[in-house]
C-alpha positions as CSV (number, residue, x, y, z in Angstrom):
1,M,9.6,-101.7,1.1
2,K,7.0,-104.3,0.0
3,V,6.3,-104.7,-3.7
4,K,2.6,-103.7,-3.2
5,E,3.6,-100.4,-1.5
6,K,6.1,-99.5,-4.2
7,R,3.4,-100.1,-6.9
8,E,0.9,-98.0,-5.0
9,I,3.3,-95.1,-4.8
10,I,4.0,-95.2,-8.5
11,E,0.3,-95.5,-9.4
12,R,-0.6,-92.5,-7.3
13,I,2.0,-90.5,-9.1
14,I,0.6,-91.6,-12.5
15,D,-2.9,-90.7,-11.4
16,L,-1.8,-87.3,-10.2
17,C,-0.2,-86.5,-13.6
18,E,-3.4,-87.8,-15.3
19,S,-5.4,-85.3,-13.2
20,V,-3.4,-82.4,-14.6
21,R,-3.8,-83.7,-18.2
22,S,-7.5,-84.6,-18.3
23,R,-9.1,-83.2,-15.2
24,G,-7.8,-79.7,-15.1
25,L,-5.6,-79.9,-11.9
26,D,-3.3,-76.9,-11.5
27,P,0.1,-78.2,-12.8
28,F,1.9,-76.1,-10.1
29,D,0.2,-78.1,-7.4
30,V,2.3,-81.1,-8.4
31,Q,5.7,-81.2,-6.6
32,V,7.6,-82.5,-9.6
33,K,11.1,-82.4,-8.0
34,E,10.0,-84.4,-4.9
35,L,8.2,-87.0,-6.9
36,L,11.1,-87.5,-9.3
37,E,13.4,-87.9,-6.2
38,K,11.0,-90.6,-4.9
39,L,11.0,-92.4,-8.2
40,R,14.8,-92.3,-8.2
41,E,14.9,-93.9,-4.7
42,L,12.5,-96.7,-5.8
43,F,14.1,-97.4,-9.2
44,P,16.9,-99.8,-7.9
45,E,14.3,-101.9,-6.2
46,L,12.2,-102.4,-9.3
47,K,12.9,-105.9,-10.8
48,K,9.8,-106.9,-12.8
49,L,9.1,-105.7,-16.3
50,E,5.6,-104.5,-15.2
51,E,7.2,-102.4,-12.4
52,L,9.6,-100.8,-14.9
53,Y,6.7,-100.0,-17.2
54,L,4.8,-98.2,-14.4
55,D,8.0,-96.3,-13.6
56,M,8.3,-95.2,-17.2
57,R,4.7,-94.0,-17.2
58,A,5.2,-92.0,-14.0
59,V,8.4,-90.3,-15.4
60,S,6.5,-89.5,-18.7
61,G,3.6,-88.1,-16.7
62,L,5.8,-85.8,-14.7
63,A,7.4,-84.6,-18.0
64,D,3.9,-83.8,-19.3
65,V,3.2,-81.8,-16.1
66,I,6.4,-79.7,-16.7
67,L,5.1,-79.1,-20.3
68,H,1.8,-77.9,-18.9
69,Q,3.6,-75.6,-16.5
70,S,5.7,-74.1,-19.4
71,E,2.5,-73.6,-21.5
72,W,0.8,-71.9,-18.6
73,L,3.7,-69.5,-18.1
74,R,3.9,-68.8,-21.9
75,H,0.2,-68.0,-22.0
76,R,0.4,-65.7,-19.0
77,S,3.3,-63.7,-20.5
78,S,1.7,-63.5,-23.9
79,V,-1.3,-61.7,-22.5
80,L,0.6,-59.4,-20.2
81,Y,-0.8,-61.2,-17.2
82,L,0.3,-59.9,-13.8
83,D,0.0,-62.3,-10.9
84,P,-0.2,-61.0,-7.3
85,L,3.6,-61.5,-6.7
86,L,4.5,-59.3,-9.7
87,I,2.0,-56.7,-8.6
88,T,3.5,-56.7,-5.1
89,L,7.0,-56.4,-6.4
90,K,6.0,-53.6,-8.8
91,M,4.3,-51.6,-5.9
92,Q,7.4,-52.0,-3.7
93,V,9.6,-50.2,-6.3
94,M,7.1,-47.4,-7.1
95,E,7.3,-43.9,-5.7
96,P,4.5,-42.7,-3.3
97,A,3.5,-40.1,-5.9
98,E,3.0,-42.8,-8.5
99,L,0.9,-44.9,-6.2
100,A,-1.2,-41.9,-5.3
101,E,-1.8,-41.1,-9.0
102,I,-2.9,-44.6,-9.8
103,F,-5.2,-44.6,-6.7
104,T,-6.9,-41.3,-7.9
105,K,-7.5,-42.8,-11.3
106,C,-9.1,-46.0,-9.9
107,W,-11.0,-44.4,-7.0
108,H,-14.8,-44.1,-7.4
109,P,-16.4,-42.6,-4.3
110,I,-19.7,-44.1,-3.3
111,L,-21.5,-40.8,-3.4
112,E,-20.5,-40.4,-7.0
113,M,-21.6,-43.8,-8.0
114,E,-25.0,-43.5,-6.3
115,S,-25.8,-39.9,-7.3
116,I,-28.7,-40.8,-9.6
117,S,-32.1,-39.9,-8.1
118,P,-35.7,-41.0,-8.7
119,S,-36.5,-37.8,-10.5
120,V,-33.6,-38.4,-13.0
121,L,-34.9,-41.9,-13.6
122,R,-38.4,-40.5,-14.2
123,T,-37.1,-38.0,-16.7
124,G,-35.2,-40.7,-18.6
125,L,-38.3,-43.0,-18.6
126,D,-40.5,-40.1,-20.0
127,Y,-38.0,-39.4,-22.8
128,W,-38.0,-43.0,-24.0
129,T,-41.8,-43.3,-23.7
130,E,-42.4,-40.2,-25.8
131,L,-39.8,-41.0,-28.4
132,P,-41.4,-41.8,-31.8
133,P,-41.0,-45.3,-33.2
134,L,-38.0,-46.0,-35.6
135,S,-40.3,-46.3,-38.6
136,E,-41.6,-42.8,-38.2
137,R,-38.2,-41.3,-37.5
138,G,-36.9,-43.0,-40.7
139,A,-39.7,-41.5,-42.8
140,E,-38.9,-38.0,-41.6
141,L,-35.2,-38.4,-42.6
142,G,-36.0,-39.7,-46.0
143,G,-33.9,-42.1,-48.0
144,M,-30.9,-41.9,-50.3
145,E,-30.2,-44.2,-53.1
146,L,-26.6,-45.4,-53.3
147,Q,-24.9,-45.6,-56.7
148,T,-22.3,-48.2,-57.5
149,G,-19.1,-47.3,-59.3
150,R,-15.4,-47.9,-59.7
151,I,-12.6,-46.7,-57.4
152,T,-9.3,-45.8,-59.0
153,E,-5.9,-47.1,-57.9
154,E,-5.0,-43.6,-56.7
155,E,-8.2,-43.5,-54.5
156,L,-7.3,-46.9,-53.1
157,R,-3.9,-45.6,-52.2
158,E,-5.4,-42.5,-50.5
159,M,-7.7,-44.8,-48.5
160,G,-4.6,-46.9,-47.4
161,I,-5.8,-50.0,-49.3
162,L,-2.6,-51.6,-50.9
163,S,-2.0,-54.4,-53.3
164,E,-0.5,-57.7,-52.0
165,E,2.8,-56.9,-53.7
166,E,3.1,-53.4,-52.3
167,F,2.0,-54.7,-48.8
168,S,4.8,-57.3,-48.9
169,R,7.3,-54.7,-50.0
170,I,6.4,-52.5,-47.0
171,L,6.8,-55.4,-44.6
172,E,10.2,-56.3,-46.1
173,E,11.4,-52.7,-45.9
174,E,10.4,-52.3,-42.3
175,W,11.9,-55.7,-41.4
176,K,15.3,-54.9,-43.1
177,K,15.2,-51.5,-41.4
178,M,14.9,-53.2,-38.0
179,L,17.7,-55.6,-38.9
180,Q,20.0,-52.7,-39.7
181,N,19.2,-50.4,-36.8
182,V,18.3,-52.8,-34.0
183,G,19.7,-56.2,-34.7
184,K,19.6,-59.0,-32.1
185,R,19.7,-56.7,-29.1
186,G,16.1,-55.7,-29.6
187,I,14.2,-52.5,-28.8
188,S,11.2,-51.3,-26.8
189,Y,8.0,-51.6,-28.8
190,W,6.9,-48.1,-28.2
191,K,10.3,-46.7,-28.9
192,W,10.2,-48.2,-32.3
193,V,6.6,-47.5,-33.4
194,C,6.2,-44.0,-31.8
195,A,6.4,-41.3,-34.4
196,K,5.9,-37.6,-34.6
197,T,2.2,-37.9,-35.4
198,F,-0.5,-40.1,-34.0
199,E,-1.5,-41.3,-37.5
200,E,2.1,-42.4,-38.4
201,T,2.3,-44.2,-35.0
202,V,-0.9,-46.2,-35.8
203,R,0.5,-47.0,-39.2
204,R,3.8,-48.3,-37.8
205,S,2.0,-50.3,-35.1
206,W,-0.2,-51.8,-37.9
207,I,2.9,-52.9,-39.8
208,M,4.5,-54.3,-36.7
209,S,1.5,-56.4,-35.9
210,F,1.9,-58.2,-39.3
211,L,5.7,-58.6,-38.8
212,I,5.0,-60.3,-35.5
213,S,2.2,-62.5,-36.9
214,Y,4.2,-63.6,-40.0
215,G,7.3,-64.6,-37.9
216,Y,9.6,-61.7,-38.9
217,V,9.9,-60.3,-35.3
218,D,10.1,-62.0,-31.9
219,V,8.4,-60.6,-28.9
220,E,9.5,-60.6,-25.3
221,V,6.9,-59.4,-22.7
222,R,8.3,-57.9,-19.5
223,P,5.3,-57.5,-17.2
224,L,7.2,-56.2,-14.2
225,E,8.8,-53.3,-16.2
226,E,5.5,-52.9,-18.2
227,D,7.5,-53.1,-21.4
228,I,7.6,-55.2,-24.6
229,I,10.8,-55.9,-26.4
230,I,10.8,-56.7,-30.1
231,R,13.7,-58.3,-32.0
232,P,13.9,-58.9,-35.7
233,R,14.7,-62.4,-36.9
234,S,17.7,-63.0,-39.2
235,K,15.1,-64.7,-41.5
236,P,11.3,-65.1,-41.2
237,A,10.2,-68.2,-39.2
238,Q,9.1,-71.0,-41.4
239,E,5.7,-72.5,-40.6
240,A,5.7,-70.7,-37.3
241,E,2.6,-70.7,-35.1
242,P,0.7,-67.5,-35.7
243,R,1.0,-65.1,-32.7
244,T,-1.3,-62.3,-31.8
245,L,-0.3,-59.4,-29.5
246,V,-3.0,-57.0,-28.5
247,I,-1.6,-53.5,-27.8
248,P,-4.1,-50.6,-27.6
249,I,-3.0,-47.5,-29.5
250,T,-4.8,-44.6,-28.1
251,Y,-4.2,-40.9,-28.5
252,E,-3.4,-40.5,-24.8
253,E,-1.0,-43.4,-24.9
254,W,0.8,-41.9,-27.9
255,R,1.1,-38.5,-26.3
256,K,2.6,-40.0,-23.1
257,H,5.3,-41.9,-25.1
258,A,5.9,-39.0,-27.5
259,R,6.7,-36.7,-24.6
260,K,9.3,-39.2,-23.4
261,G,11.0,-38.8,-26.7
């Protein structure tokens, strides 16, 4: 192969990697394995220092593409992202009754969505037109002067507002409890936070959110199983990057997991 042709191949690889880094090209559109194989074939033919430098840039660029692929996957897993393949696999293992239940929850018949009529719209317009302005409605309700005062420590405790020392103690106790009862094998998030009452479940979830953010607990998201595994660290991560995991805690969700026991 001519020197010019080899140089053009390597420069095209460098430009492709640069497109991922600075121009937003999908990193999975780059066939990293094939391009590395091509560079391996060309390497014995490279003699000049300039050619070796270009080869080094190409290999470095492909390594950067792999890094972008890893970051993309990490981001998708952290937000419970389900791509079409995972959804397809999930549907294949579900029972027909489960699929039917999901369908009924998502189904919105056209007649239901378009049931509003001109007369209903007219009634709504009349209501807002005849409604007194806010200034008049406020005058009818009257005002109430607020008095400032002190809140006792006992009142703060009843409101759930804790001191920094007590908050740290609660986190330490929960973390040590996980180390003793769970260990490195981990446990399902809902199995750990779900309690006998909804209020206690919210409290345990609140504590767990700080344990995750402060590096006391690792998180593994399993989108296909629709589960989240939490594992206590042997010691808190030092200077770890803060991590946020959004998990809605609703009364209906709590009842569903509480029934499972």
